[in-house]
N, C-alpha and C positions, 0 to 999 in steps of 0.2 A: 602540168607537164607542157612544155612548149611544143609547137607543131613540128619543130625540127627533130623531135625525138620520135615522131610517129612514122611508122613504116607501112608499106602496102605489100601484100603477097598475092593479090588477085586483080585481074583487069576489072574495069568498072562496068562493062557491058555484057558480062556473062550471066546466064540464068543460074540461080543458086537457090538452095533451100534456105528457109529462115534460120535454121541452125548454123548453116555455113556462113550466112551473112553475119550472124552474131559473132562467130569466131573470127571472121575477117575484121570486123569492127574492133574486137579486142586487140588484134595484132596492130591495127592502125592507131590504137591508143597506147601502144608501147607495152602491152601486157606480155610478160614472158612466163608467168606462173599463175595457175589457178588452183584453188582447193575445191575439189568436186567429188561428191559422193553420189553414185548413180541410182536411178530408179526407173520404173517403167515410163513415167511421163517425161523424163529428161534424157532418154536414150538417144534421140536424134542429136542432141547437143554433144553427148559423149562420142558418138560416131564421128561427128565433125571435128571434134578435138583430136581424135586419133589420127586424123589425116593432116594435122597442122604441126609441123616439126618446130615451129617458132615458139610454141607454148608448151611448157612442162605442166602436166596435170598431176597434182599430188592427191592421192587417195587417202582421206582420213579414215579413222575407224568409226566416226560419228559426225553427223552434220554440224553439231555444235562445235566440236573440235576443229572441223574444217574452217568454220567462220572465225573462230579464235585464231587459227593459224593465219588466215588472210589478214586479220587485224594486226597481228604481230609483224607480219611481213610488211604491211603498210607503215607501221611505226619505224621499223628498222631502215627501210629503203627510202621512205618519203614518198613512195608511189601509192597509187590507189590499190588496196588489196581487193581480190576478186574471189568470191566463193559461189558455188553452184549446188543446188539441191533439187530433188524431185518434188512433186506436189505433196499436199497433205502433211503427214507426219515428218517428212523430210524438211519441208519448209518450216513447220512449227518448231522443229529441233534447233533451228538457227536463231530463234527469236531472242534468246538470252544473249547470244554473241552480238547480235545487231544492236540490242539495247546497250551493251557495254561500249560498242563503238560510238553510239550516240552520246552517251554520258562522258566518254573520254575524248570526244572530238577527233575520232580517227577516220581517215578517208577510206571508205569501203563501198564496193558495189556488190550487192547480194542479188544473184539471179536465181529465181525459183521457177521451176516448171509448174504448169497448171493444166487442169483437164481441158479438153477441147472447148472451144468457145460456145458451141451449141449446148454443152452440158453445164456451163457455169450457172450457179443458182439453183440447180436441180438436185443437189445432194448426191452427186455422182461419186463413184469410188475414189477415195482419197482426194476429195475436193475440200479445201478450206479457203476461207476468205483471208488469205495472207496479206492482201492489199490493205484490208481494213484492220487486221490484227496489228500490223506494224506501223500504222499511221502515226501513233504518238511517239515513235522511237526512230524515225527516219527524217532526214532533211526533205526528202521527196520520194514519191513512189509512182510506179507506172504499171498499168495492166495493158499489155500490148494487144490491141484488137485489130490492127491493120499491119500485116507483115511489111508492107512498103515503108512503114514509119520507123523500122528498126534502126537504120543508120542515124537518123536524127535523135532517137531516144537514147542510143548508146553514147553519142557525143554529149548530150545534155547530162546524162547520169554521171559521167566522169568529170564534167566541168563543175557540176553542183557539188559532188563529193569532195573535190580537191580545192575549191576556192572558198573565199570568205572563212567562216569558221568551219573547218572540215567536219565531215560526218558521213553516215551511211545513206545510200540510195538503194531502193529496192526496185527490181524489174521482174514482174510476174509474167511469164511467157507461156501461153497455152500450147498444147502439143501440136495442134493443127497449124499454128503459126510457125512452129519449128519446122514442120513438114512442107509448108507452102513453098511453091517454086515460082520465082519471079526474077526480074532483072533489077538489081538494087541500084539506087543512086547514092553512092558514098559521098557525094558532094552536097548533100542536103544541109541547109543551114539550120542552126539551132533556133528555137522559137520559145524563149523564156523571158518575156517582157517584164514580168514581175520580180525577176531576180537580177540584182546588180551588186555583185560583191566587191566591185572596184570603188573604194572610198577615196574622196578627195582628202589630201593631207591637211588637217586643220592647224597650219603652222602658227597663225597668230594666237590661237587658243593655247597651243603647247608652249609658246614662248612666254605666256602669262605665268607659267609655272616657275620660271627662273627666279623671280624674286622670292617665291616660297622656299625654294631650295637655299637661296642665299641667307635667308633669315631664320631658317630652322635650326634649333639647338639640339634636337634629338630625332633626326630623320631616319627612316627605314624604308627600304624597297621590299615589297611583298610580291614575288614573282611566281606565276603559275605555269601550267602546261602550255599556255598560249605562246610562251617564249619559244618552246621547242617546236610547236606546230609552225610558227612563223619563221623558223630558222634564224632566230634573232639572238642567239646566245652570245655571239661576238659583240653585238651592239649593246646588250645588257652589261657585259663586262666593261666595255668602254665607258658606258654611262656611270656605272658604279665607281670606276677609277677616276673619272673626271670630277664627279660630284662628291667623291669620298663618302658615299652613303653605304652602310652595311646592307647585305641582301639576305633575306629569308625566303626560301622557296616553299611551295606546297609539295606534297608527295608526288604529284604528277609533274612538278617542275624540277625534281631532282635531276641533276645533270645540266641544267641551264646555266649554273654558276659553279665554277670549280670549288669543291668543298674544302680544298686545302688552301684556298686564298684567304688572306687576312680579313677581307671584307665579308667572307661567308659567315652566315649565322646558321648554316645547315638548313634544316626545315622546321616548320612550326606546326602547331596544332595538337590534337589530342595525344599523339605519340611522338611528337617532335621534341626538339631541344628546349629545355627550360629557358636557356638564355635567349633563344629566338622568340619564344612566347613573351618573356619579360620585355624584350626590346620593342616588340610591336605594341604591347600593351602600354608601355611608358612613352612611346614616341609622340612627338608633337606634329610630325608630318609623316604620313604613310602614303607611299606611291605604289598602288596596286597595278600590276602589269599582266594582262592575260590571265587573270584569276577570277574566281566567281564567288568568293566569300561563302564557301560551303560550310556546313555545320561542323565538320571534323576539324576545321581551322578555327572557326569563330567561337564554338560553344554557344552560349546564350548571346545571340547576335547583338542585342541591345547593350550588352556589357563589353563588346569588342571595341578596342581602341577608343575608350570613352572621352579622352581629351585630345584626340588627334584631328588635324585637318586631313581629310582623305581625298586623294586623287585616284580615280579609277579609269584606266585606259584599256579598252577592250573592243574587239571588232564586232561583237554581237550586241546589238542595242538591247536585246531582251535581258541581258545579264546586268546591265547598268541600272543601279537603284532597285534591283529585284530583291536582294537579301539585305543589303545595307545601304542606307541613304548616304550619299557622299557629297562633299562640297564642290568638287570639280569632276563632273562626269564628262569623259571625252571618248567619243566613238572613233576609233582609228585602227588601222593595221599597226600592231605594236612594233613591228620592225621599222615601219615608216616613222612612227612617233619617236622612237629612240634615236633614229638618225637625225631628226630635226632637233631634238634636245641636245644631242652630242655636238651638232654644228653650232648651236647657240652657245653652249658652254665653251667650245673652242674659240669662238669669236670673242668671248669675254676674257680669254687668256687662261682658262682653267685647264691645266695640263693633266695628263693621265699620271696617276701614282699607284703603284702596286704595293707600296709600303711607305712608312714615314709620313703618315697622314697628318696634315696640319689643321684641318677644319674640325670643329667640335671635339677638341681633345678630351674634355671632361666626359663627354658621351662615350667615347671609345674606352676611357678608363673604367666607366661603370660596366660596360659590356664585357671588357676583359675580366673584370671581377666576377661577373656571372659565369663566364666560361670556365674559370678556374673552380668556382664553387659548385657548379652543376654540370659536370661533363656527363656524357652517356656512360653508364657504368652497370656492372652486374656482379652478383655474388659468385666468387670462384670457390665452389665446394669441392673439397678433396675427395677424390674417388669418382667424381662425376664430370662428364664433358658438357659444359653449358652450350646451348645453341648459339649464344652470342660469340663464344670462343671459336666455334666452327666458322662462323661468318668472318670473324677477324682473320682467321688463318687463310680462308679463301681469298680475302683481300690481299694479304701479304704475298700469296703465291701468284696472283693474277693481275695485280694493279698496274704493272708495267706493260700489260698486253692489251690495254684498252678494251676490257670485256663488255659484253652486253649482258645485263642482269635481268633475268625473267623470274617473276614470282607468281604464286597464286595470291589469294586473299586470306589473311589470317595473321597469326602472331609471327610466323616466319617472315612475312612481308615487312613487318615492323622491325624485326631484328636485322633484316638485310638493309633496310633504309637507315637504321641507326649505326650499324657497325661495319658496313662495307664503305 
């Protein structure tokens, strides 16, 4: 979020409680909704929230649901979702949701109350080491030990959660820190020298890909959720139309490419389209964008794309060559990378085409054959309503309304992905 979006609701020289400082910092970060379930250790925060009209507090029925709500809010709005719990069981109830945000690269700030600083490590009532428990499933975590550090910590938490590869950040806040009274310095600078999410654009390395695209006979783009996180859907569409390369997405990447577009292969993987899987498996060039070669896509990873030259563009260095060794590993913001590639193609005179593709006509002929032979289908049994038919009907009735589709995990999720 840009600094222009941040607002202030309190003077900077007023004595405030730690809880009031936290709430004021949330306002300054542009937060207008929090998902918060109260408890004894977090009551000061809820009292401060009750006096702040700029933030709507949504009461979930369970901390896990609250954190999932914050995660969904973050996905839909593009802002950082915020959830709050009390200590002990309240904090541990959020662990599943925090892990989900981590694995799905969703920006989230989870604020957990903690016992008083003097009781930490003594097995006090409802004390748990949530800082340690969540360390493998967050981008960063804080245990606030000095109330005066709150403005800096909140700034850093939102910056870390929303930049680079998005993800969750945990702030564990002891009750006596919430109750401490002090004069906050809201102008404190961030201090995170080991974190630099701003990547230089490797233009020369990206332009080396143009000859690969020119010479490929069976190219495919494999696009993941990173396209959506980077707000690069428009750039992906332009790249596909300029290069005339068909696009298969992951489950997380659904929505990054219009599935009604002639270049769309829908989605690939265990429950994806046969034609998408065939195309990726038979491709001689695979350009992976913001994807992580997870097992639901690759199956046996050593058998995935056996004859392909693979390009992998991702913002997270830890994902490159982690699951699949690739010929062209490029660490970059995928939006920046696509803009460089689009400019390079435009400079060579490659115009955008939404139909009438002239490159690799034999490849398109093979793909069209697969699409006709292996469409998504289901058995229509007389006297029964198939789940797939329900999804298709929902699509017919809502497709023109630009709906947001929310699913759990299970067969219904696959039906929705296949038939909506």
